[in-house]
C-alpha positions as a printed Julia matrix, in Angstrom:
280×3 Matrix{Float64}:
 -15.14   92.3    -50.4
 -11.4    91.69   -50.3
 -11.91   88.53   -48.34
 -14.34   87.18   -50.94
 -11.94   87.86   -53.81
  -9.11   86.12   -51.95
 -11.28   83.07   -51.31
 -12.33   82.94   -54.95
  -8.69   83.14   -56.04
  -7.75   80.25   -53.72
 -10.53   78.09   -55.21
  -9.3    78.9    -58.72
  -5.74   77.9    -57.77
  -6.95   74.66   -56.15
  -9.0    73.82   -59.26
  -6.0    74.49   -61.51
  -3.73   72.32   -59.36
  -6.34   69.56   -59.31
  -6.72   69.67   -63.09
  -2.93   69.57   -63.51
  -2.63   66.64   -61.13
  -5.46   64.78   -62.86
  -3.86   65.46   -66.23
  -0.5    64.15   -64.98
  -2.13   61.08   -63.48
  -4.01   60.49   -66.71
  -0.76   60.64   -68.71
   0.95   58.33   -66.19
  -1.93   55.84   -66.41
  -1.77   56.02   -70.2
   1.99   55.36   -70.18
   1.55   52.5    -67.71
  -1.12   50.91   -69.89
   1.12   51.24   -72.97
   4.06   49.71   -71.09
   1.87   46.83   -69.91
   0.65   46.34   -73.48
   4.23   46.26   -74.77
   5.21   43.81   -72.01
   2.22   41.62   -72.8
   3.25   41.6    -76.48
   6.83   40.66   -75.56
   5.61   37.83   -73.32
   3.3    36.69   -76.11
   6.18   36.71   -78.62
   8.41   34.73   -76.24
   5.63   32.22   -75.65
   5.04   31.86   -79.37
   8.76   31.35   -80.03
   8.9    28.69   -77.32
   5.91   26.88   -78.78
   7.3    27.23   -82.3
  11.09   27.12   -81.88
  13.32   28.15   -84.76
  14.68   25.07   -86.46
  18.43   24.51   -86.35
  20.12   25.76   -89.46
  20.92   22.88   -91.77
  24.62   22.71   -92.57
  24.95   22.52   -96.36
  26.59   19.45   -97.82
  30.23   20.1    -98.62
  30.9    18.95  -102.16
  33.83   16.72  -103.02
  35.46   19.55  -104.99
  35.17   21.91  -101.98
  36.74   19.27   -99.75
  39.54   18.79  -102.28
  40.32   22.52  -102.43
  40.31   22.88   -98.65
  42.45   19.79   -98.12
  45.1    20.79  -100.66
  45.37   24.28   -99.16
  45.73   22.77   -95.69
  48.36   20.33   -97.0
  50.4    23.13   -98.55
  50.23   25.26   -95.42
  51.1    22.47   -92.98
  54.01   21.17   -95.08
  55.31   24.59   -96.18
  55.07   23.78   -99.89
  53.33   24.99  -103.03
  52.07   22.09  -105.1
  52.58   22.25  -108.84
  49.59   21.9   -111.17
  50.75   18.35  -111.99
  50.84   17.4   -108.32
  47.41   18.93  -107.74
  45.98   16.95  -110.65
  47.15   13.69  -109.05
  44.58   14.16  -106.26
  41.07   14.57  -107.64
  37.64   15.08  -106.1
  37.08   11.32  -106.52
  39.39   10.92  -103.53
  36.79   12.58  -101.29
  33.47   11.32   -99.97
  30.51   13.62  -100.46
  27.91   13.16   -97.71
  24.43   12.08   -98.69
  21.65   14.67   -98.9
  19.23   12.11   -97.46
  20.56   12.15   -93.89
  21.18   14.7    -91.15
  24.7    16.05   -90.82
  25.05   15.39   -87.08
  27.18   12.74   -85.37
  24.24   10.36   -84.92
  24.01    9.96   -88.69
  27.7     9.19   -89.3
  27.05    5.46   -89.7
  24.35    6.09   -92.31
  26.7     8.32   -94.31
  29.48    5.72   -94.31
  27.05    2.98   -95.32
  25.8     5.15   -98.2
  29.36    5.98   -99.28
  30.27    2.3    -99.53
  27.28    1.57  -101.73
  25.93   -1.94  -102.42
  29.06   -3.65  -101.05
  28.76   -2.05   -97.59
  27.77   -5.25   -95.8
  30.55   -7.33   -97.28
  33.17   -4.66   -96.53
  31.97   -3.45   -93.15
  30.26   -6.43   -91.52
  32.72   -9.21   -92.26
  33.43  -10.56   -88.79
  35.82  -13.42   -89.43
  39.53  -13.35   -90.11
  40.05  -14.76   -93.58
  43.6   -15.87   -94.35
  44.99  -14.09   -97.38
  41.99  -11.74   -97.52
  41.28  -10.14   -94.15
  44.01   -9.94   -91.52
  43.48   -9.11   -87.83
  43.8    -5.48   -86.8
  43.0    -4.11   -90.27
  39.99   -1.77   -90.12
  37.99   -0.72   -93.16
  37.33    2.75   -91.72
  39.47    4.99   -89.52
  37.95    8.02   -87.8
  40.43   10.68   -86.68
  39.64   13.49   -84.27
  41.47   15.95   -82.03
  40.64   14.36   -78.66
  39.73   11.1    -76.95
  36.32   12.42   -75.9
  35.46   13.36   -79.45
  36.68    9.96   -80.71
  34.25    8.25   -78.32
  31.42   10.51   -79.46
  32.08    9.66   -83.09
  32.13    5.94   -82.25
  28.64    6.36   -80.84
  27.64    7.81   -84.2
  28.75    4.52   -85.78
  26.57    2.45   -83.44
  24.18    1.44   -86.21
  27.12   -0.35   -87.86
  29.25   -1.43   -84.9
  26.42   -3.41   -83.29
  27.31   -6.21   -85.7
  31.03   -5.66   -86.17
  34.08   -4.79   -84.1
  35.29   -1.28   -83.33
  38.34   -0.24   -81.35
  39.32    2.95   -79.49
  42.67    4.28   -80.7
  43.74    7.03   -78.29
  46.09    7.28   -75.32
  43.79    8.62   -72.59
  43.07    5.75   -70.14
  44.13    3.27   -72.85
  47.46    1.44   -72.7
  49.22    0.42   -75.89
  49.32   -3.19   -74.67
  45.52   -3.23   -74.32
  45.07   -1.96   -77.85
  47.58   -4.46   -79.25
  45.5    -7.25   -77.7
  42.28   -5.84   -79.2
  43.91   -5.54   -82.62
  44.73   -9.24   -82.7
  41.14   -9.89   -83.74
  39.07   -8.78   -86.71
  38.49   -5.03   -86.52
  36.11   -3.14   -88.81
  36.32    0.38   -87.38
  38.86    2.41   -85.46
  38.34    5.81   -83.87
  41.1     7.79   -82.25
  43.74   10.49   -82.36
  46.58   10.79   -84.9
  49.45   10.23   -82.45
  48.18    6.9    -81.08
  47.07    5.68   -84.51
  50.56    6.35   -85.9
  52.22    4.64   -82.94
  50.13    1.5    -83.45
  50.91    1.48   -87.19
  54.63    2.0    -86.46
  54.75   -1.1    -84.24
  52.69   -3.05   -86.82
  49.77   -3.65   -84.45
  47.39   -1.69   -86.66
  47.31   -2.64   -90.34
  46.15   -0.73   -93.41
  45.63   -3.5    -95.97
  41.82   -3.34   -95.64
  41.55    0.43   -95.08
  39.3     2.15   -97.61
  38.18    5.34   -95.87
  39.41    7.82   -93.29
  36.94   10.22   -91.69
  38.5    13.5    -90.54
  36.46   15.23   -87.85
  36.14   18.93   -88.74
  33.85   20.01   -85.9
  35.49   22.69   -83.71
  36.0    22.16   -79.98
  34.9    24.67   -77.3
  37.9    26.87   -78.14
  37.24   26.75   -81.88
  40.1    24.36   -82.73
  39.79   21.39   -85.08
  41.91   18.44   -86.08
  43.44   20.7    -88.76
  44.11   23.74   -86.56
  44.95   22.53   -83.02
  48.76   23.02   -83.2
  50.21   19.76   -81.84
  47.39   17.54   -83.11
  47.58   19.18   -86.55
  51.3    18.36   -86.82
  50.67   14.78   -85.65
  47.94   14.33   -88.26
  50.09   15.5    -91.16
  52.97   13.31   -89.95
  50.57   10.34   -90.01
  49.12   11.33   -93.38
  52.46   11.84   -95.12
  53.88    8.55   -93.81
  50.91    6.25   -94.34
  47.99    7.76   -96.24
  49.27    9.99   -99.03
  50.5     7.27  -101.37
  47.37    5.18  -100.82
  45.28    8.22  -101.75
  47.29    8.75  -104.96
  46.89    5.07  -105.87
  43.11    5.26  -105.47
  43.04    2.78  -102.56
  41.79    5.31  -100.04
  39.15    8.01   -99.79
  38.81   10.87   -97.31
  35.65   12.26   -95.74
  35.84   15.69   -94.13
  33.02   15.38   -91.61
  31.66   18.72   -90.42
  31.67   22.38   -91.48
  34.78   23.56   -93.27
  36.45   26.83   -92.16
  36.81   29.58   -94.76
  40.46   28.67   -95.32
  41.84   32.13   -94.45
  44.06   30.59   -91.77
  46.07   28.9    -94.54
  46.87   32.06   -96.49
  50.46   33.27   -96.63
  51.99   30.18   -95.04
  53.33   28.38   -98.11
  57.12   28.54   -98.27
  58.62   26.45  -101.01
  57.95   24.22  -103.96
  58.56   20.49  -103.39
  61.73   19.03  -104.82
């Protein structure tokens, strides 16, 4: 009798253990299926995103008034001055080129933007290839593009390819370019120049580069890999403002020159608290 009860008890225990194991396995299988389902959904989402990539965010057009405000704040900060209301009124938003809504805002479209900014007279002003005595002198570009590095200057020149195929452009930076080479290039008709502030100023100082035909300067505002721009990279920033104060400021006030800030503008916080004195 006792042996029968013991055997029955063992069977009951085995059955219980089997049920527990089956239940555990069932739960494990259920979890595995759910995990696979979640993984399949993730793979499906990735595949869908690859087939339908998110479009690059369109950089909004910076209005002329926004460019004006940014530029004046940068001017005050770099020169350690606070402009009076009268001085601020002497530079208006008409001094700045607002990019067209009809074109992309990348480098490849730079030529289209400049062409649009010039309006109906673009061909006469930008494509004139001959030196005309008393009207167009050698080495006097219509457009100057300024950036923080030689590599960026070359990239921006490529963006002007739609225009420079039929007119002359010159590289105005020091990397792998001797001054003597650039002087020789500037002895012919030049429509565009792209370079860095220090070399541009040097060529103007020695009267190799002229400004009599200059109508627009494009300031590259795209940040480099470290986040610096023409306006914030310390040495380049100082070289730009030295060039601007010596050769561009008066022409801007007289209405002979316009500025285009090409690229996204920073929020301007870096200029706060740096003004020191009032001019004069």
